[in-house]
Each structure stands twice: as C-alpha cells, then as structure tokens.
C-alpha positions in Angstrom: 0.0 0.2 -0.2 3.0 2.4 0.9 4.8 1.4 -2.3 1.8 2.2 -4.4 1.1 5.9 -2.5 5.0 6.5 -3.5 4.5 5.5 -7.1 1.3 7.5 -7.5 2.9 10.4 -6.2 6.0 10.3 -8.4 4.0 10.0 -11.5 1.7 13.0 -10.4 4.6 15.1 -9.6 6.6 14.0 -12.7 3.3 14.8 -14.7 3.3 18.5 -13.1 7.0 18.8 -14.0 6.3 18.3 -17.7 3.5 20.3 -17.8 5.5 23.4 -16.3 8.2 22.8 -18.3 6.1 22.8 -21.8 4.4 25.8 -20.6 7.6 27.9 -19.8 9.0 26.0 -22.7 6.8 28.1 -24.9 8.7 31.7 -24.3 11.9 30.6 -23.1 14.8 28.4 -24.2 14.9 24.5 -22.9 17.5 24.7 -20.4 15.9 27.6 -18.7 12.6 26.0 -18.9 14.1 23.1 -17.3 15.8 24.9 -14.4 12.9 27.0 -13.7 10.4 24.0 -13.9 12.5 22.0 -11.5 12.6 24.8 -9.1 9.0 25.3 -9.0 8.2 21.7 -8.9 10.5 21.1 -6.0 8.9 24.2 -4.2 5.4 22.9 -4.5 6.3 19.6 -3.5 7.9 20.9 -0.6 4.9 23.2 0.2 2.2 20.3 -0.3 3.7 17.4 1.6 4.9 19.5 4.6 1.2 20.9 4.7 -0.3 17.3 4.4 2.4 15.2 6.3 3.0 18.0 9.1 0.6 20.6 9.4 -2.7 19.3 9.0 -2.3 16.3 11.0 -0.9 18.2 13.6 -3.0 21.7 13.5 -5.8 21.1 11.1 -7.2 17.7 11.8 -7.4 18.5 15.7 -9.4 22.0 14.9 -6.3 24.1 15.8 -7.1 26.5 13.3 -5.1 29.6 14.9 -2.2 27.5 14.8 -2.8 26.3 11.5 -2.7 29.7 10.0 0.5 30.8 11.7 1.9 27.7 10.3 1.2 28.4 6.7 2.2 32.0 7.0 5.8 30.7 8.2 5.9 28.2 5.3 4.9 30.7 2.8 7.2 33.5 4.2 10.2 30.2 3.8 9.0 29.6 0.2 9.5 33.5 -0.7 13.0 33.5 0.8 13.7 30.3 -0.8 12.5 31.4 -4.4 14.0 34.9 -4.1 17.6 33.2 -3.3 17.5 30.3 -6.0 15.8 32.6 -8.8 18.8 35.1 -8.6 21.2 32.7 -8.6 19.7 30.5 -11.5 18.7 33.4 -13.7 20.5 36.5 -15.6 19.3 39.9 -14.8 17.9 40.4 -18.1 15.8 37.0 -18.1 14.7 38.2 -14.8 13.7 41.6 -16.3 11.8 39.1 -18.9 9.6 37.5 -16.8 8.6 40.9 -15.0 10.8 39.9 -12.1 10.9 43.5 -11.1 12.3 44.8 -7.6 9.0 45.7 -6.0 7.1 42.5 -7.2 10.1 39.5 -7.4 9.4 38.3 -3.6 5.7 37.5 -4.6 7.0 35.7 -7.5 4.8 32.4 -7.7 3.1 33.0 -4.6 -0.5 32.5 -6.3 0.4 29.1 -7.7 2.1 28.4 -4.2 -0.8 29.3 -2.6 -2.8 27.1 -4.9 -1.0 24.0 -4.3 -1.1 24.5 -0.5 -5.1 25.2 -1.0 -5.3 22.0 -3.3 -3.4 19.8 -0.7 -5.6 20.8 1.9 -8.4 19.9 0.1 -6.6 16.7 -1.1 -6.4 16.2 2.7 -10.2 17.1 3.6 -11.6 14.7 1.1 -9.1 11.9 2.3 -10.6 12.8 5.6 -14.4 12.6 4.6 -13.7 9.3 2.6 -12.2 7.6 5.5 -14.8 8.8 7.8 -17.4 7.4 5.2 -15.7 4.2 5.1 -15.5 4.0 8.4 -19.0 4.5 9.0 -19.8 2.0 6.3 -17.6 -0.5 8.3 -19.6 0.1 11.2 -23.1 0.1 9.7 -21.7 -3.5 7.9 -20.4 -4.5 11.1 -23.5 -3.5 12.9 -25.6 -5.1 10.4 -23.8 -8.3 10.5 -24.2 -8.3 14.3 -27.7 -7.8 14.0 -27.9 -10.9 11.6 -25.8 -12.9 14.2 -28.1 -11.7 17.0 -31.5 -12.6 14.8 -30.0 -15.9 13.9 -28.9 -16.7 17.5 -32.2 -15.6 18.6 -34.1 -17.6 16.2 -31.8 -20.7 16.8 -32.3 -20.2 20.8 -36.1 -19.8 20.3 -36.0 -23.0 18.0 -34.4 -24.8 20.7 -36.5 -23.5 23.6 -39.9 -24.3 21.6 -38.4 -28.0 20.9 -37.8 -28.3 24.4 -40.8 -27.1 25.5 -42.8 -29.5 23.0 -40.6 -32.5 24.2 -42.0 -32.0 27.7 -45.6 -32.2 26.4 -45.2 -36.0 26.0 -44.0 -37.1 29.3 -46.4 -34.7 30.9 -49.3 -36.1 29.1 -48.0 -39.8 29.6 -47.8 -39.3 33.1 -51.3 -38.4 33.4 -52.7 -41.3 31.1 -50.6 -43.8 32.6 -52.0 -42.8 36.2 -55.5 -43.0 34.4 -54.7 -46.7 32.8 -53.3 -47.7 36.1 -56.6 -46.7 38.1 -58.6 -48.5 35.7 -56.4 -51.7 35.9 -56.4 -51.6 39.5 -59.8 -52.1 40.0 -59.6 -54.2 37.2 -62.2 -52.4 35.0 -63.6 -53.5 31.7 -62.9 -50.0 30.3 -59.2 -50.5 30.7 -58.7 -52.4 26.9 -60.7 -49.1 25.2 -58.6 -46.6 27.2 -55.6 -48.2 25.8 -57.1 -48.1 22.3 -57.8 -44.3 22.9 -54.3 -43.5 24.3 -52.8 -45.3 21.1 -54.7 -42.8 19.1 -53.6 -39.9 20.9 -49.9 -41.0 20.7 -50.1 -41.4 17.3 -51.1 -37.9 16.9 -48.5 -36.4 19.3 -45.6 -38.8 17.6 -46.4 -38.4 13.9 -48.7 -35.2 13.7 -47.2 -33.0 16.0 -43.4 -33.2 14.8 -44.1 -30.1 12.6 -44.5 -26.6 14.0 -48.1 -26.5 13.1 -51.1 -28.8 12.3 -54.7 -28.2 10.9 -57.1 -27.2 13.6 -59.2 -30.1 13.0 -56.8 -32.6 14.0 -56.3 -30.8 17.3 -59.9 -30.6 18.2 -60.1 -34.4 17.4 -57.4 -34.5 19.9 -59.4 -32.8 22.5 -62.7 -34.6 21.6 -60.6 -38.2 22.2 -59.0 -36.7 25.3 -62.6 -36.2 26.5 -63.6 -39.3 25.9 -60.8 -40.7 27.2 -61.8 -39.2 30.6 -65.2 -40.1 30.5 -64.6 -43.8 30.2 -63.8 -43.4 34.0 -66.8 -41.0 35.0 -69.6 -42.0 32.8 -72.0 -39.7 34.9 -69.6 -36.9 35.4 -71.3 -33.5 35.1 -69.3 -32.7 32.1 -70.5 -30.2 29.0 -68.7 -29.9 25.7 -69.9 -27.6 23.3 -67.5 -27.6 20.2 -68.8 -25.2 17.1 -69.5 -26.7 13.8 -68.4 -23.8 12.0 -64.6 -24.0 13.2 -62.7 -24.1 10.1 -60.6 -27.4 10.2 -57.8 -26.5 7.9 -56.4 -23.7 9.6 -53.1 -24.2 10.9 -52.2 -23.9 14.3 -49.5 -24.7 16.8 -50.3 -28.1 18.5 -50.8 -29.1 22.0 -52.0 -25.5 23.0 -55.2 -26.2 24.3 -54.5 -29.6 26.0 -52.8 -28.6 29.2 -55.8 -26.4 30.4 -58.3 -29.2 29.3 -55.9 -31.5 31.5 -56.0 -29.3 34.3 -59.7 -29.1 34.5 -60.0 -32.7 34.5 -57.3 -33.1 37.2 -58.4 -30.1 39.6 -62.2 -30.6 38.7 -62.6 -33.8 40.2 -65.7 -35.0 38.3 -65.0 -38.6 39.5 -64.3 -38.1 43.2 -66.9 -35.7 44.2 -70.4 -34.8 43.7 -70.1 -31.0 43.4 -67.5 -31.7 40.5 -68.0 -30.5 36.9 -66.1 -29.3 33.9 -67.5 -27.0 30.9 -65.7 -26.5 27.7 -66.4 -24.4 24.7 -64.6 -24.0 21.3 -65.8 -21.6 19.1 -64.8 -19.5 15.7 -64.9 -15.7 15.6 -63.1 -14.9 12.8 -60.0 -14.5 12.6 -60.1 -15.9 16.3 -60.2 -19.4 17.8 -61.8 -19.1 21.5 -61.2 -21.5 23.8 -63.1 -21.6 27.2 -63.0 -23.6 29.9 -64.4 -23.8 33.6 -64.2 -26.5 36.3 -65.4 -26.8 39.9 -62.6 -26.7 42.5 -63.5 -28.5 45.6 -62.8 -26.8 49.0 -60.0 -29.7 49.7 -58.1 -30.3 46.3 -56.6 -33.6 48.0 -54.5 -34.7 45.0 -52.8 -32.0 43.7 -50.0 -32.8 41.2 -46.7 -32.3 43.0 -44.8 -31.4 39.7 -46.6 -28.0 40.0 -48.2 -27.3 36.9 -45.5 -28.1 34.3 -48.2 -28.2 31.2 -49.7 -24.4 32.2 -45.9 -23.1 32.3 -45.0 -24.4 29.0 -48.2 -23.5 27.1 -47.8 -20.1 28.6 -44.3 -19.7 27.4 -45.0 -21.4 23.9 -47.8 -19.1 23.7 -45.4 -16.0 24.4 -43.1 -17.5 21.9 -45.5 -18.2 19.2 -48.7 -16.0 19.3 -46.9 -12.8 21.2 -49.2 -10.3 20.0 -51.5 -12.7 18.8 -53.3 -14.0 21.8 -55.0 -13.1 25.1 -55.0 -15.8 28.1 -57.1 -15.1 31.1 -57.1 -17.1 34.4 -59.2 -16.4 37.1 -59.9 -18.5 40.3 -63.0 -17.4 42.5 -65.7 -18.6 44.3 -64.6 -22.6 44.1 -64.2 -22.1 40.2 -61.6 -22.2 37.9 -62.0 -20.2 34.5 -59.4 -20.3 31.7 -60.2 -18.0 28.4 -57.8 -18.5 25.6 -58.1 -16.5 22.5 -55.9 -17.0 19.4 -55.5 -15.1 16.4 -55.1 -17.6 13.8 -53.6 -16.6 10.3 -55.3 -18.6 7.3 
C-alpha cells in the first residue's frame, strides 16, 4: 500500500513537472525552462507534503485552526525566501526582467501558484478524511448489520431450541397423566381399560406423527381434544361434563399443536368429576374470525386432595409457547374465584 502511494505521487509530480516545463518552454529556451520547472516543482512538492504530512495532521485535523494559519504563513515566508535566493542564482538579470521580476514584485513571484498548491493539498486531505470517515461509517454499519444478523440468527436458533424443549416436555407430562389413569382402571380391574388403551394409542399417534411439525391442521387438534374428553369419560360416565365445540370452525387452519390440551388436562385433574358429587367441567370452543376462542371452567373442591406435586408443568409450558409463537396474537385470562377455575384463551389464526 505504501509503495503504491509513493509510485502514485512520483507519477503525479513528474506529470506536474512536465506541464510546467511545457508552459515555460513556449516562451523561453529549453535549458531555462528545465531549471525553472525543476525549482517550481520542488517548491510545490515541498509545500504540498509539508502541509499534508505535518501541518494538517498536527493542527488542522485536531481543529487548531489558529496554529494552522500561523504555520501556513511561516511556510509561505520560507518559500518566498527560497524563491528569491534561487531565482537570482539561476537566472540572469536580463532574463528576470523578461519574466517581470521587477524589484517591487520579485518577492511575490509564484506566490499565487504556491497558495493554490497549498489550498489543493488541503482540499485533498479534507477529501481523504471525509472518505475515510465514510468508509469507517460504512464498516460500522456493515458490522452492525452483521451483528444484528448474527443476533437474529442466534435468537431464532435459541427460540427454536426452546420451543423444541417445551414441546418435548408435553409428551412425558401427557403420558404421566394417561398412564396414571390406566393404572387406576387396571387396579380396579375395569373392563374399560382396553378401550382406554386404544384411545391412548390414537392420541400417541397424533403426538408422535402429526405434532412433529411446527403446526397442525386445527381439525386434528380438535379431534385430539374430543378423544381426550372421551378417554376421561370412560372412568366417569355420569360426570357433570358439558362440551360445546362449534361446527363452523375451519378445520384446515394451521395452529401450533397442544396449546389447549394442558388447560383441559388441568380441568380434569382439579375438577374432580370422578371423586366428588359437586365436580363439574364446562368446555366451549368456537370461531370468531380470525380468532379461535377456547374456554374451559371447572369446579374447585374445598380440599383439592390430589394436587400434582410437579406444580403445573403443562400450564407453565403452554404459557411460554404462547408467548413465543403468538406473542401479540393471543390473550390468556385465568381466574379462580368462588370455587370455580376459569380459562379463556383467544388466538388469532392467519389463514
């Protein structure tokens, strides 16, 4: 990079010298044009590079403008002195007279071009600084964009990992409850046990094969809810259980699997429809485009004597999944009062 810069400057000043030489040679002999072009070019090289390498970095860039102005005046004074001494050495008096070097003006010969070179070198430095700032800003923007992309990718990866983990916890939680029910029926040697096992098999098939993707058709999720209710009814045929699932719900709409099941499980677990005379459950599922409304209510016995020691894993997981999957597209209201537990879940589903 440094070598390229040296070569570039060398070629520039050589071209500059040739231009000066050509202009002077139009009026004077070649040897005089050669010497004068060499002195002028050397003078301008000195001014430009002292300005670029010393004065601008020391005073102009740090915004010490008064010191920079003073330094420029000193530099120009030095150049004028150099110019006077060398031109009188290089040129004969008659030649000086020919190029208008009269006594009152010879101290200012070439001052205009020297100032122009000084101004040009300053402008060049300012352009370089601005370009460098633009490059730095571009690099910063690119780095920021890259960091944002990496952060987004990492967030997406973490989100996917968390969702997979939460979904993986659904199966053990469901199996724990279902196997407990099968154990109960087997223990009392109920004839309903085989039928319950078949229901469980259908439900496991749904979980293992249909729920592997991010979404399932709403109709399959509803069928799972119906199967779950039927499975629970096998052990409490006379339970106070009212299920209302609207017929006009679009069956093909996509929905994340197993979002309503934990609330239904919770109702059967704490409603105690098989253990108490006062136990009851009310389930409603209906469609108000573009929202799916799920409502479940159950009784809460005065003494809930078989509370799950695990502490509501399913409810905690589904809340987190709703927050991740339907952040601004769902409302969840849970209320417990007057021996009644209510859940209302509203999900906006995009067709």
